[in-house]
C-alpha positions as CSV (number, residue, x, y, z in Angstrom):
1,M,122.5,126.1,40.0
2,E,125.6,125.7,37.9
3,P,125.9,122.6,35.6
4,W,129.1,121.4,37.3
5,M,127.2,121.3,40.7
6,I,124.5,119.1,39.1
7,W,127.0,116.7,37.6
8,V,128.9,116.4,40.8
9,G,125.7,115.9,42.7
10,I,124.6,113.1,40.3
11,G,128.1,111.6,40.7
12,V,127.9,111.6,44.5
13,I,124.5,110.1,44.5
14,C,125.7,107.3,42.1
15,M,128.7,106.6,44.4
16,I,126.4,106.3,47.4
17,I,124.1,103.9,45.5
18,E,127.3,101.9,44.5
19,I,127.9,101.3,48.2
20,F,124.7,99.3,48.4
21,T,124.8,97.5,45.1
22,P,127.4,95.1,43.6
23,G,129.0,95.2,40.2
24,F,130.7,98.7,39.9
25,L,127.9,99.9,37.5
26,F,127.0,102.9,39.6
27,M,130.6,103.7,40.3
28,S,131.3,104.1,36.5
29,F,128.3,106.5,36.3
30,G,129.4,108.3,39.4
31,I,133.0,108.9,38.3
32,G,131.8,109.8,34.9
33,A,129.4,112.4,36.3
34,I,132.0,113.9,38.6
35,L,134.6,114.1,35.8
36,T,132.0,115.6,33.5
37,G,131.3,118.2,36.2
38,L,134.9,119.2,36.1
39,V,134.9,119.4,32.3
40,S,131.7,121.5,32.5
41,I,133.6,124.2,34.3
42,L,135.5,124.7,31.0
43,V,132.9,123.7,28.4
44,R,129.4,125.2,28.6
45,G,127.6,123.2,25.9
46,T,125.1,120.7,27.2
47,A,125.5,118.4,24.2
48,I,129.3,118.2,24.7
49,Q,128.9,117.6,28.4
50,I,126.5,114.7,27.7
51,L,129.0,113.3,25.1
52,V,131.9,113.6,27.6
53,F,129.7,111.8,30.2
54,A,128.8,109.0,27.9
55,V,132.4,108.4,26.7
56,I,133.9,108.5,30.2
57,T,131.2,106.3,31.6
58,F,131.6,103.8,28.8
59,I,135.4,103.6,29.2
60,L,135.1,103.3,33.0
61,F,132.4,100.7,32.7
62,L,134.6,98.5,30.5
63,F,137.6,99.0,32.7
64,L,135.8,98.4,36.0
65,R,133.9,95.4,34.6
66,K,137.3,93.7,33.9
67,F,138.6,94.7,37.3
68,S,135.5,93.5,39.1
69,K,135.5,90.1,37.4
70,K,139.1,89.6,38.5
71,L,138.2,90.8,42.0
72,I,135.0,88.9,42.4
73,S,135.9,85.8,40.5
74,D,135.5,82.7,42.6
75,S,138.8,81.0,43.0
76,S,138.2,77.3,43.1
77,E,141.0,76.8,45.6
78,E,139.5,75.7,48.9
79,T,141.2,77.0,52.0
80,N,139.3,75.1,54.8
81,I,138.6,71.5,55.6
82,F,137.0,70.9,52.2
83,A,140.5,71.5,50.7
84,L,141.4,68.0,52.0
85,I,138.9,66.2,49.8
86,G,140.9,64.0,47.4
87,K,144.1,64.1,49.5
88,T,145.7,61.1,51.0
89,G,146.8,60.5,54.6
90,M,147.6,57.8,57.1
91,V,145.6,56.4,60.0
92,V,147.3,57.3,63.3
93,K,144.5,55.9,65.6
94,E,142.6,53.0,64.3
95,I,139.1,53.7,62.9
96,P,136.8,51.0,64.4
97,E,133.7,49.7,62.7
98,D,131.1,52.4,62.7
99,G,133.4,54.5,64.9
100,K,135.8,57.4,64.9
101,G,139.5,57.3,64.7
102,Y,142.3,59.8,63.7
103,V,144.2,60.3,60.5
104,K,147.2,62.4,59.7
105,V,147.1,64.6,56.5
106,G,150.2,66.5,55.9
107,S,151.2,67.7,59.4
108,E,147.7,67.8,60.8
109,E,145.6,65.2,62.6
110,W,141.9,65.0,61.9
111,S,139.1,62.9,63.3
112,A,137.8,60.5,60.7
113,I,135.2,57.8,60.0
114,A,135.3,55.0,57.4
115,E,133.1,55.6,54.4
116,N,131.9,52.0,54.4
117,G,131.8,51.6,58.2
118,K,134.6,49.0,58.2
119,N,137.6,48.9,60.4
120,I,140.8,50.7,59.2
121,K,144.0,49.8,61.1
122,D,146.8,52.1,62.2
123,G,149.4,52.9,59.5
124,Q,147.1,52.3,56.6
125,K,147.0,54.9,53.8
126,I,143.6,56.5,53.3
127,L,141.9,58.7,50.7
128,I,139.6,61.5,51.9
129,N,136.3,61.3,50.0
130,S,134.2,63.9,51.8
131,V,133.6,65.9,55.0
132,E,130.8,65.6,57.5
133,G,130.9,68.4,60.0
134,N,134.5,68.4,61.3
135,K,135.1,64.7,60.5
136,L,136.8,63.4,57.4
137,I,135.0,60.5,55.6
138,V,137.8,58.2,54.4
139,K,138.4,54.9,52.6
140,I,141.5,52.7,52.3
141,K,143.6,53.9,49.4
142,E,143.3,51.5,46.5
143,S,147.1,50.8,46.2
144,E,147.1,49.9,49.9
145,K,144.3,47.3,49.4
146,E,146.4,45.7,46.6
147,E,149.4,45.3,48.9
148,E,147.5,43.2,51.5
């Protein structure tokens, strides 16, 4: 069997392994092996082929590692209901003691319950403290308390 076939075979196996593992490690080995297979058509020395494989794999590993960190990095920006925590809104349907009412945050209305179980009247500004299921847990915004 020709050396280029062996290198390409190793590269394909590494690429298949990469499909099932995270991190782009096997991808760098796979691409390095495939490129070394192409080089081995021109260069017959085993030592040179191994050196080419090591250099290509190392360079690819560094490049793909940076790329994977950017790709996989956890953006702290929430895009669901949890993005509302810390935001302010206004009560549009009174929140009774130990009951559920509705608040408007931006252009959306959400069901809400009071954090301390106390009544919050229509029109009062609220601060969203947490989320419980699909309900917002709110409290009266401090500046609103001072105005009363």
